[in-house]
C-alpha positions in Angstrom: 103.5 170.6 108.7 103.4 167.4 106.6 104.3 165.4 109.7 101.3 166.8 111.5 99.0 165.8 108.7 100.4 162.3 108.5 100.2 162.0 112.2 96.5 163.0 112.0 95.8 160.3 109.5 97.7 157.7 111.6 95.5 158.7 114.6 92.4 158.4 112.5 93.5 154.9 111.4 94.2 153.9 114.9 90.8 155.1 116.0 89.1 153.2 113.2 91.1 150.0 114.2 89.9 150.5 117.8 86.3 150.8 116.7 86.6 147.6 114.6 88.1 145.8 117.6 85.3 147.2 119.9 82.7 146.0 117.4 84.2 142.5 117.4 84.4 142.3 121.2 80.9 143.7 121.9 78.9 143.4 118.7 75.7 145.0 120.2 77.3 148.4 121.1 79.0 149.4 117.9 77.9 148.5 114.3 80.3 146.4 112.4 82.2 148.2 109.6 80.7 146.0 107.0 77.2 146.8 108.1 78.0 150.5 108.1 79.5 150.3 104.6 76.4 148.4 103.4 74.2 151.2 104.6 76.4 154.0 103.3 77.0 152.5 99.9 73.3 152.3 99.1 73.4 156.0 98.1 75.1 156.9 94.9 76.3 160.3 96.2 78.0 158.5 99.1 79.7 156.0 96.8 81.1 158.9 94.7 82.2 160.7 97.9 84.1 157.6 99.1 85.7 157.1 95.7 86.8 160.8 95.6 88.2 160.5 99.1 90.3 157.4 98.2 91.5 159.2 95.1 92.5 162.2 97.1 94.2 160.1 99.7 96.2 158.2 97.1 97.1 161.3 95.2 98.5 163.0 98.3 100.4 160.1 99.8 101.2 157.6 97.1 102.2 159.8 94.1 105.9 160.6 94.1 106.6 164.3 93.3 108.7 164.9 90.2 112.4 165.2 90.7 114.2 168.3 89.4 
């Protein structure tokens, strides 16, 4: 089951990379990531949500479980 979850995050990462590439190739069809983040980060609730998401992501993938 862990492999499915990791694969899902990899797919999401690849989709994000594809959107960034699309934004650079045709700048008028998709907003740039920096523009999107500027708009999103204006709201305090969104900043807290992004912070909690990164905390959750790091906790689940970067923390090593204790060894018995």
